[in-house]
Structure formats: structure tokens, C-alpha cells
N, C-alpha and C positions, 0 to 999 in steps of 0.2 A: 503494498499499499502506498503510496505517495504522499506523507503527512507534511504539513508548513514543519515539524523538526527535521525530517531526514531532508527536505529539501535545502533546508539553511545549512544542516551538516556538509550536504556534497559542495555547495556554494562556498564555505568555508576551507572546504579540502584544496580547493584551489587557493583561494584568495590568501590562505595563511601565509604562503610563501612570498606575497609581494603587501602583506598589510601594512607593516610598520614603514615600508619605503614610499607607500600611497597616503596614508591616511593622514598623516601630519598636514595633507593641504589642505583637509577641509572639515576633521574633528576639532573644532573652535573649542576653548574653555575648558579643556580636558585638566590642565594643570592648573587653571585659575578656581576651579570650583574647589580642590583640595587645597590650597591656600586659603580659600575664606572659611572651607571647616578648621583648618589649622589655629586661624586667627580667633576661632571660639571654642574650641575644644582638643583635648588630649585624650580620645579614643584609644581604649586597651582591647578590644575586641572587635574586628572590623572585618565585615563580608563584602566581597565585590560580586555581584551579578553581572553575567557576561563577560568574565574576565578577558577573553580572547588572549593575545599573546604576551600579555602580562605587563603592559607599557604602564598601567596603572597601579597595579600590584608594586612594580619596583618604586615608584613615586610614594608610595603610601608606606612602604618600609622604612623608605629614608625621612619621611614626614615624622613617621610616630614610629620610633626605636624602641619602643617596650611594649609595642603592640602584637598581639597574636593575629594572626589575618588569614581569610578563608578567600579563593576564589574560585567561582562556580561557573561552568561552561558546557555548552551541550557539543561541542566541537573537540574532540580528544586530538585533532591536526592542530589547530591553535594552543591546546595545551602543552602538545610536546613543545611547542616553541616556548612556551611560558615558563616551561620547567628548565630549561638551559638559561634562559634570561635571569632565573629567581637564584640559580645555585649559591650565591654568594649569602644570602640568606638563610640558610639552613633550613631546621623544622620548623622557622616562627611563620613560613608563609607554608598552608596547605592549599592543594588543588585537587577539586572534584571535578568528574565528568558526569555531567547531568543537567538536565531541563530544572529551572527553579520557577517550580509549580506547586510548592507546598513547603512550610516552615522546615528548617534545620537545625534548631537551635538545640533541640533534644532537653537535656535536664539543665541546661544552663540557663542563665538570668536574660539572655540575649545579646545581641550584638550592640554596640556603643555608637558605630556607624555601619549604615550600610550604602553602597554605591552603586549607581548604575550610569555607565558612562558611555551612550551611544548602542545602548543594549535594547531598553523596552521598547523603540521605536520599531524593532525587527521581531518582537515577538508577536506574529502577528497569525492564529489566535496567540493570547497566553500572556498578555500584560497584565490585563486585570488579576489574572490569579497570581503572576508576579508581586504586583503590589500588594495584595491580599496577604502574602506569604511574609513580604516585607514587614508589612503592619504587625502581625503575631511574632516576628523574629526580633523586633527592635527590642533594646530594652528599656524601661519607663521614661528613663532621660535622653535615650537614644536618639540619633540624627539620620534622617535619609538624606542623600545628596545624589542629585539628579543632575546630569546635561546630558541634551539630546537634540535631535533635529524637533523643529517643533512646527512651521508652517512655511510654504514656498509663497513666494511672493511674483514669479514669473509663471504664466501659463506654460501647462506642460511639464513642468518641471516634477513637481508632486506625482506625475504620472510616470517621468522615468525612474526617479527614487521607489517607488511602487515595484519597477521590475526590477531592481535590486535588493527586494524585499524591504523596503523601507516606507513605514505610513507614517507622515506627517501632514495633521490636519487639525491639530490642537487638542487631539484626545489625551496627550499625556498631562497638561497640563490642568486639565479637570477632572481627571482620574486623579491626580496627587493632591489637589486640593479638597477632594472628597473625604478623603483620609490624614492628610498632615496638614498642620497650621502651618503655614508657611514662615520663617525667618528671612529669609532670600527668596525672592521671587523675579529674576528678570528675563526679560525678551531680549534678545540683541540680534543685530544684524549681520549677516555673513555675506561677503564679496559686494559690499557695498549695497544690498537689497534682493540678491537673489533667494534668497531664502532667510528663516528667522530660525537662531536656538534657542533654545532652555536651560536655564541656570535655575535650580531650586534646591533650598534646604529648608527641612522640617522636620515639625516634633509629631507623635501621633497627639491625635485629638483630645486622648484617654491619658495623657502625659500627667504626672502630679504638675500642678500649677499651670495646665493650659486649660 
């Protein structure tokens, strides 16, 4: 059966080899969202959803040297790249090959930070389940941080991105706001107005004091 997850896995079997060489040119705000988190908190238990080749995991390990970090991704090919990149961090960074469609915290109190960097827009279907899992996986005072495509400004661009498994019609912002109280919520222009990307940091609405 050709499911959305199997199609995405095949997509990244090819793109894993060129991902780091190409994505820097249009995945805007990835490092900035981590710097914004670092100004606000020092998380000790971190999860990255859709960690890919480990670009963000490497930064997380450097920014938060006391943190235990888990990266989860559907693509074993991408995770193989991540494993090589993260070898210097030892067992502090763990990788899991799986879809993020249910909470994974087990008996722990949850994650202080859950990051989703240009991942949720590719979970089609699945982004709603991922947000539900993240809500359950967050510790009471934890933060979710999301940077992702938001919506196109040029006719046809959204359709072209859809051919590359990316949905960008403003749906993520609405979903995030339904579950999390925003601390940072920014819509930024990319390439002078070709599309908007989203930066969001928030807490669970059920968190103490929220």
C-alpha cells in the first residue's frame, strides 16, 4: 500500500544525500528559533520531531550542553546521516526511527522543549496527531518551538510545494494556537515575498499559571 508515510520515506531516501547542501537556501529561521528559546530557558530534556540529518540536534547539543536529547524521524536514511554528524555528543543524543503520532515520554515528566523545524508541514496527514502527541509529551512548564512554512504569496507556489509533500496554507498556526499559548508568534517574509514562514514558541494552555 502506498501510504503518505511510505511516499515520504522514499522521498527522503533520495534527498538525504543532498539535504544539507540544499536546504540552507530556503529553510529560514532554524537557528534563530533556537536562539530565542535559549534566551528564555535552559531545557534539560529535549525532543526534536522530524530531526532529519541532525542539523538542529547538533545545535541543540551545543546550545544546551546539559540536556538529554531525542531526535525522532520516519526516515532511516536521514537518521544514518544524523548519526555520523552527532557522534561527538555520545549517548546524550538518542535517535529513533518512527512516526511521531503518539506520545513517547513513557514514565518521565515530559520534555522541557519540543522542537519541530520544517517538519509538521510535511505530515499530511499526521500533523494534528503530532501536535496532540506534543501536547501530551510536554512537561507542565515546557515549551514547544516551531519554525515552518506558513503560506505562499505567489500564485502556484503552494501547489509546487505540495508536489514536494509540503502543505502551506496557514493550517499550522491555527493548530498551534488551539493547543498552546504563544510566547513568540511571528510570520516572516521569505525571498522578499515569495512565501511566509512561521516562528512559534508556546506553552500548554493547561500549564501552571497559563
